[in-house]
Jmol script that loads the backbone (N, CA, C; Angstrom):
load data "model"
ATOM      1  N   MET A   1     -27.413  31.137  23.820  1.00  0.00           N
ATOM      2  CA  MET A   1     -26.333  31.080  22.851  1.00  0.00           C
ATOM      3  C   MET A   1     -26.874  31.350  21.454  1.00  0.00           C
ATOM      4  N   ARG A   2     -28.033  30.784  21.164  1.00  0.00           N
ATOM      5  CA  ARG A   2     -28.631  30.945  19.838  1.00  0.00           C
ATOM      6  C   ARG A   2     -28.942  32.412  19.548  1.00  0.00           C
ATOM      7  N   TYR A   3     -29.423  33.133  20.565  1.00  0.00           N
ATOM      8  CA  TYR A   3     -29.800  34.527  20.367  1.00  0.00           C
ATOM      9  C   TYR A   3     -28.591  35.422  20.175  1.00  0.00           C
ATOM     10  N   VAL A   4     -27.515  35.114  20.855  1.00  0.00           N
ATOM     11  CA  VAL A   4     -26.282  35.895  20.689  1.00  0.00           C
ATOM     12  C   VAL A   4     -25.758  35.746  19.267  1.00  0.00           C
ATOM     13  N   VAL A   5     -25.747  34.529  18.768  1.00  0.00           N
ATOM     14  CA  VAL A   5     -25.284  34.281  17.395  1.00  0.00           C
ATOM     15  C   VAL A   5     -26.187  34.988  16.398  1.00  0.00           C
ATOM     16  N   LEU A   6     -27.490  34.950  16.640  1.00  0.00           N
ATOM     17  CA  LEU A   6     -28.446  35.599  15.735  1.00  0.00           C
ATOM     18  C   LEU A   6     -28.248  37.111  15.721  1.00  0.00           C
ATOM     19  N   VAL A   7     -28.037  37.701  16.889  1.00  0.00           N
ATOM     20  CA  VAL A   7     -27.837  39.154  16.960  1.00  0.00           C
ATOM     21  C   VAL A   7     -26.553  39.559  16.249  1.00  0.00           C
ATOM     22  N   VAL A   8     -25.477  38.829  16.468  1.00  0.00           N
ATOM     23  CA  VAL A   8     -24.205  39.163  15.803  1.00  0.00           C
ATOM     24  C   VAL A   8     -24.339  38.985  14.292  1.00  0.00           C
ATOM     25  N   PHE A   9     -25.044  37.936  13.868  1.00  0.00           N
ATOM     26  CA  PHE A   9     -25.246  37.737  12.434  1.00  0.00           C
ATOM     27  C   PHE A   9     -26.057  38.886  11.830  1.00  0.00           C
ATOM     28  N   LEU A  10     -27.070  39.359  12.529  1.00  0.00           N
ATOM     29  CA  LEU A  10     -27.853  40.499  12.039  1.00  0.00           C
ATOM     30  C   LEU A  10     -27.013  41.774  11.992  1.00  0.00           C
ATOM     31  N   MET A  11     -26.091  41.925  12.940  1.00  0.00           N
ATOM     32  CA  MET A  11     -25.190  43.074  12.901  1.00  0.00           C
ATOM     33  C   MET A  11     -24.255  42.996  11.697  1.00  0.00           C
ATOM     34  N   ILE A  12     -23.827  41.799  11.338  1.00  0.00           N
ATOM     35  CA  ILE A  12     -22.972  41.618  10.163  1.00  0.00           C
ATOM     36  C   ILE A  12     -23.732  42.005   8.893  1.00  0.00           C
ATOM     37  N   VAL A  13     -24.974  41.567   8.789  1.00  0.00           N
ATOM     38  CA  VAL A  13     -25.784  41.892   7.616  1.00  0.00           C
ATOM     39  C   VAL A  13     -26.063  43.390   7.556  1.00  0.00           C
ATOM     40  N   ALA A  14     -26.327  44.013   8.710  1.00  0.00           N
ATOM     41  CA  ALA A  14     -26.573  45.457   8.741  1.00  0.00           C
ATOM     42  C   ALA A  14     -25.334  46.235   8.318  1.00  0.00           C
ATOM     43  N   SER A  15     -24.169  45.791   8.743  1.00  0.00           N
ATOM     44  CA  SER A  15     -22.928  46.455   8.349  1.00  0.00           C
ATOM     45  C   SER A  15     -22.693  46.324   6.847  1.00  0.00           C
ATOM     46  N   LEU A  16     -23.006  45.159   6.311  1.00  0.00           N
ATOM     47  CA  LEU A  16     -22.874  44.970   4.865  1.00  0.00           C
ATOM     48  C   LEU A  16     -23.841  45.869   4.103  1.00  0.00           C
ATOM     49  N   GLY A  17     -25.061  45.992   4.600  1.00  0.00           N
ATOM     50  CA  GLY A  17     -26.047  46.878   3.966  1.00  0.00           C
ATOM     51  C   GLY A  17     -25.638  48.332   4.046  1.00  0.00           C
ATOM     52  N   SER A  18     -25.085  48.758   5.175  1.00  0.00           N
ATOM     53  CA  SER A  18     -24.655  50.149   5.283  1.00  0.00           C
ATOM     54  C   SER A  18     -23.468  50.427   4.363  1.00  0.00           C
ATOM     55  N   ALA A  19     -22.588  49.451   4.188  1.00  0.00           N
ATOM     56  CA  ALA A  19     -21.474  49.642   3.251  1.00  0.00           C
ATOM     57  C   ALA A  19     -21.993  49.805   1.825  1.00  0.00           C
ATOM     58  N   LEU A  20     -22.995  49.021   1.467  1.00  0.00           N
ATOM     59  CA  LEU A  20     -23.585  49.158   0.133  1.00  0.00           C
ATOM     60  C   LEU A  20     -24.228  50.528  -0.031  1.00  0.00           C
ATOM     61  N   PHE A  21     -24.932  50.978   0.997  1.00  0.00           N
ATOM     62  CA  PHE A  21     -25.564  52.302   0.958  1.00  0.00           C
ATOM     63  C   PHE A  21     -24.517  53.399   0.809  1.00  0.00           C
ATOM     64  N   PHE A  22     -23.432  53.319   1.604  1.00  0.00           N
ATOM     65  CA  PHE A  22     -22.385  54.340   1.533  1.00  0.00           C
ATOM     66  C   PHE A  22     -21.671  54.310   0.191  1.00  0.00           C
ATOM     67  N   MET A  23     -21.547  53.147  -0.413  1.00  0.00           N
ATOM     68  CA  MET A  23     -20.879  53.054  -1.703  1.00  0.00           C
ATOM     69  C   MET A  23     -21.668  53.801  -2.783  1.00  0.00           C
ATOM     70  N   TYR A  24     -22.979  53.745  -2.704  1.00  0.00           N
ATOM     71  CA  TYR A  24     -23.799  54.401  -3.714  1.00  0.00           C
ATOM     72  C   TYR A  24     -24.022  55.872  -3.428  1.00  0.00           C
ATOM     73  N   ARG A  25     -24.055  56.296  -2.177  1.00  0.00           N
ATOM     74  CA  ARG A  25     -24.453  57.647  -1.841  1.00  0.00           C
ATOM     75  C   ARG A  25     -23.298  58.609  -1.597  1.00  0.00           C
ATOM     76  N   ASP A  26     -22.148  58.145  -1.147  1.00  0.00           N
ATOM     77  CA  ASP A  26     -21.058  59.044  -0.765  1.00  0.00           C
ATOM     78  C   ASP A  26     -20.264  59.523  -1.966  1.00  0.00           C
ATOM     79  N   GLN A  27     -19.522  60.585  -1.716  1.00  0.00           N
ATOM     80  CA  GLN A  27     -18.630  61.124  -2.730  1.00  0.00           C
ATOM     81  C   GLN A  27     -17.420  60.203  -2.860  1.00  0.00           C
ATOM     82  N   SER A  28     -16.609  60.447  -3.837  1.00  0.00           N
ATOM     83  CA  SER A  28     -15.473  59.553  -4.101  1.00  0.00           C
ATOM     84  C   SER A  28     -14.399  59.633  -3.020  1.00  0.00           C
ATOM     85  N   GLY A  29     -14.315  60.720  -2.255  1.00  0.00           N
ATOM     86  CA  GLY A  29     -13.276  60.858  -1.247  1.00  0.00           C
ATOM     87  C   GLY A  29     -13.633  60.268   0.107  1.00  0.00           C
ATOM     88  N   SER A  30     -14.856  59.813   0.272  1.00  0.00           N
ATOM     89  CA  SER A  30     -15.284  59.303   1.565  1.00  0.00           C
ATOM     90  C   SER A  30     -14.842  57.850   1.749  1.00  0.00           C
ATOM     91  N   ASN A  31     -14.541  57.498   2.976  1.00  0.00           N
ATOM     92  CA  ASN A  31     -14.114  56.125   3.242  1.00  0.00           C
ATOM     93  C   ASN A  31     -15.044  55.438   4.249  1.00  0.00           C
ATOM     94  N   ARG A  32     -16.299  55.870   4.332  1.00  0.00           N
ATOM     95  CA  ARG A  32     -17.240  55.240   5.252  1.00  0.00           C
ATOM     96  C   ARG A  32     -17.570  53.816   4.831  1.00  0.00           C
ATOM     97  N   ALA A  33     -17.578  53.530   3.541  1.00  0.00           N
ATOM     98  CA  ALA A  33     -17.851  52.163   3.076  1.00  0.00           C
ATOM     99  C   ALA A  33     -16.718  51.230   3.499  1.00  0.00           C
ATOM    100  N   VAL A  34     -15.497  51.710   3.450  1.00  0.00           N
ATOM    101  CA  VAL A  34     -14.355  50.887   3.859  1.00  0.00           C
ATOM    102  C   VAL A  34     -14.434  50.587   5.353  1.00  0.00           C
ATOM    103  N   LYS A  35     -14.811  51.577   6.150  1.00  0.00           N
ATOM    104  CA  LYS A  35     -14.951  51.370   7.585  1.00  0.00           C
ATOM    105  C   LYS A  35     -16.072  50.380   7.887  1.00  0.00           C
ATOM    106  N   ALA A  36     -17.195  50.483   7.167  1.00  0.00           N
ATOM    107  CA  ALA A  36     -18.305  49.554   7.384  1.00  0.00           C
ATOM    108  C   ALA A  36     -17.903  48.130   7.018  1.00  0.00           C
ATOM    109  N   LEU A  37     -17.139  47.966   5.950  1.00  0.00           N
ATOM    110  CA  LEU A  37     -16.681  46.626   5.567  1.00  0.00           C
ATOM    111  C   LEU A  37     -15.651  46.089   6.558  1.00  0.00           C
ATOM    112  N   ALA A  38     -14.824  46.968   7.110  1.00  0.00           N
ATOM    113  CA  ALA A  38     -13.863  46.535   8.128  1.00  0.00           C
ATOM    114  C   ALA A  38     -14.585  46.080   9.392  1.00  0.00           C
ATOM    115  N   ILE A  39     -15.649  46.768   9.760  1.00  0.00           N
ATOM    116  CA  ILE A  39     -16.457  46.351  10.909  1.00  0.00           C
ATOM    117  C   ILE A  39     -17.094  44.999  10.631  1.00  0.00           C
ATOM    118  N   ARG A  40     -17.556  44.786   9.406  1.00  0.00           N
ATOM    119  CA  ARG A  40     -18.171  43.504   9.047  1.00  0.00           C
ATOM    120  C   ARG A  40     -17.162  42.363   9.171  1.00  0.00           C
ATOM    121  N   VAL A  41     -15.954  42.596   8.708  1.00  0.00           N
ATOM    122  CA  VAL A  41     -14.918  41.562   8.798  1.00  0.00           C
ATOM    123  C   VAL A  41     -14.591  41.274  10.263  1.00  0.00           C
ATOM    124  N   GLY A  42     -14.487  42.329  11.066  1.00  0.00           N
ATOM    125  CA  GLY A  42     -14.212  42.145  12.485  1.00  0.00           C
ATOM    126  C   GLY A  42     -15.320  41.378  13.196  1.00  0.00           C
ATOM    127  N   LEU A  43     -16.572  41.694  12.882  1.00  0.00           N
ATOM    128  CA  LEU A  43     -17.701  40.973  13.464  1.00  0.00           C
ATOM    129  C   LEU A  43     -17.721  39.517  13.018  1.00  0.00           C
ATOM    130  N   SER A  44     -17.374  39.260  11.774  1.00  0.00           N
ATOM    131  CA  SER A  44     -17.354  37.881  11.279  1.00  0.00           C
ATOM    132  C   SER A  44     -16.284  37.054  11.977  1.00  0.00           C
ATOM    133  N   ILE A  45     -15.114  37.637  12.167  1.00  0.00           N
ATOM    134  CA  ILE A  45     -14.048  36.927  12.879  1.00  0.00           C
ATOM    135  C   ILE A  45     -14.439  36.702  14.332  1.00  0.00           C
ATOM    136  N   ALA A  46     -15.057  37.717  14.956  1.00  0.00           N
ATOM    137  CA  ALA A  46     -15.491  37.574  16.343  1.00  0.00           C
ATOM    138  C   ALA A  46     -16.558  36.492  16.479  1.00  0.00           C
ATOM    139  N   LEU A  47     -17.482  36.426  15.527  1.00  0.00           N
ATOM    140  CA  LEU A  47     -18.513  35.393  15.566  1.00  0.00           C
ATOM    141  C   LEU A  47     -17.896  34.009  15.419  1.00  0.00           C
ATOM    142  N   PHE A  48     -16.939  33.871  14.526  1.00  0.00           N
ATOM    143  CA  PHE A  48     -16.266  32.586  14.337  1.00  0.00           C
ATOM    144  C   PHE A  48     -15.547  32.157  15.615  1.00  0.00           C
ATOM    145  N   LEU A  49     -14.812  33.079  16.227  1.00  0.00           N
ATOM    146  CA  LEU A  49     -14.101  32.756  17.458  1.00  0.00           C
ATOM    147  C   LEU A  49     -15.074  32.447  18.598  1.00  0.00           C
ATOM    148  N   PHE A  50     -16.185  33.167  18.648  1.00  0.00           N
ATOM    149  CA  PHE A  50     -17.198  32.929  19.663  1.00  0.00           C
ATOM    150  C   PHE A  50     -17.806  31.537  19.505  1.00  0.00           C
ATOM    151  N   LEU A  51     -18.071  31.138  18.269  1.00  0.00           N
ATOM    152  CA  LEU A  51     -18.620  29.802  18.024  1.00  0.00           C
ATOM    153  C   LEU A  51     -17.606  28.714  18.370  1.00  0.00           C
ATOM    154  N   MET A  52     -16.355  28.936  18.034  1.00  0.00           N
ATOM    155  CA  MET A  52     -15.320  27.953  18.374  1.00  0.00           C
ATOM    156  C   MET A  52     -15.164  27.822  19.888  1.00  0.00           C
ATOM    157  N   ALA A  53     -15.189  28.942  20.593  1.00  0.00           N
ATOM    158  CA  ALA A  53     -15.071  28.904  22.056  1.00  0.00           C
ATOM    159  C   ALA A  53     -16.309  28.249  22.672  1.00  0.00           C
ATOM    160  N   GLY A  54     -17.479  28.526  22.127  1.00  0.00           N
ATOM    161  CA  GLY A  54     -18.697  27.901  22.626  1.00  0.00           C
ATOM    162  C   GLY A  54     -18.684  26.397  22.457  1.00  0.00           C
ATOM    163  N   TYR A  55     -18.156  25.933  21.363  1.00  0.00           N
ATOM    164  CA  TYR A  55     -18.040  24.492  21.144  1.00  0.00           C
ATOM    165  C   TYR A  55     -17.003  23.882  22.083  1.00  0.00           C
ATOM    166  N   TYR A  56     -15.879  24.577  22.254  1.00  0.00           N
ATOM    167  CA  TYR A  56     -14.808  24.059  23.103  1.00  0.00           C
ATOM    168  C   TYR A  56     -15.257  23.934  24.562  1.00  0.00           C
ATOM    169  N   PHE A  57     -15.998  24.934  25.053  1.00  0.00           N
ATOM    170  CA  PHE A  57     -16.431  24.936  26.446  1.00  0.00           C
ATOM    171  C   PHE A  57     -17.742  24.185  26.664  1.00  0.00           C
ATOM    172  N   GLY A  58     -18.314  23.621  25.616  1.00  0.00           N
ATOM    173  CA  GLY A  58     -19.495  22.785  25.766  1.00  0.00           C
ATOM    174  C   GLY A  58     -20.823  23.493  25.690  1.00  0.00           C
ATOM    175  N   TYR A  59     -20.835  24.779  25.342  1.00  0.00           N
ATOM    176  CA  TYR A  59     -22.108  25.496  25.203  1.00  0.00           C
ATOM    177  C   TYR A  59     -22.838  25.094  23.929  1.00  0.00           C
ATOM    178  N   ILE A  60     -22.087  24.601  22.961  1.00  0.00           N
ATOM    179  CA  ILE A  60     -22.660  24.107  21.706  1.00  0.00           C
ATOM    180  C   ILE A  60     -22.346  22.611  21.655  1.00  0.00           C
ATOM    181  N   PRO A  61     -23.353  21.779  21.812  1.00  0.00           N
ATOM    182  CA  PRO A  61     -23.072  20.337  21.821  1.00  0.00           C
ATOM    183  C   PRO A  61     -22.748  19.824  20.425  1.00  0.00           C
ATOM    184  N   GLY A  62     -21.918  18.801  20.379  1.00  0.00           N
ATOM    185  CA  GLY A  62     -21.585  18.162  19.111  1.00  0.00           C
ATOM    186  C   GLY A  62     -22.694  17.208  18.696  1.00  0.00           C
ATOM    187  N   ARG A  63     -22.656  16.766  17.479  1.00  0.00           N
ATOM    188  CA  ARG A  63     -23.654  15.803  16.983  1.00  0.00           C
ATOM    189  C   ARG A  63     -23.300  14.420  17.437  1.00  0.00           C
ATOM    190  N   LEU A  64     -24.313  13.668  17.808  1.00  0.00           N
ATOM    191  CA  LEU A  64     -24.120  12.272  18.158  1.00  0.00           C
ATOM    192  C   LEU A  64     -24.478  11.401  16.977  1.00  0.00           C
ATOM    193  N   SER A  65     -23.678  10.442  16.693  1.00  0.00           N
ATOM    194  CA  SER A  65     -23.946   9.560  15.537  1.00  0.00           C
ATOM    195  C   SER A  65     -24.814   8.408  15.923  1.00  0.00           C
TER     196      SER A  65
END
end "model"
wireframe off; spacefill off
backbone 0.3
color backbone group
């Protein structure tokens, strides 16, 4: 579970970096930066839902007091 979360988080950071790169390098008519940011948002929502489902099904244990 830990490795899946780490890989998705690295994909989110890579998408953010590619959006920054496209923002600086592309012409004004290109929309590759917008697509990269949309992918980042989608990955972030998927990671959140994955973590919530993992907690619900018991793959991520809760803290004991």
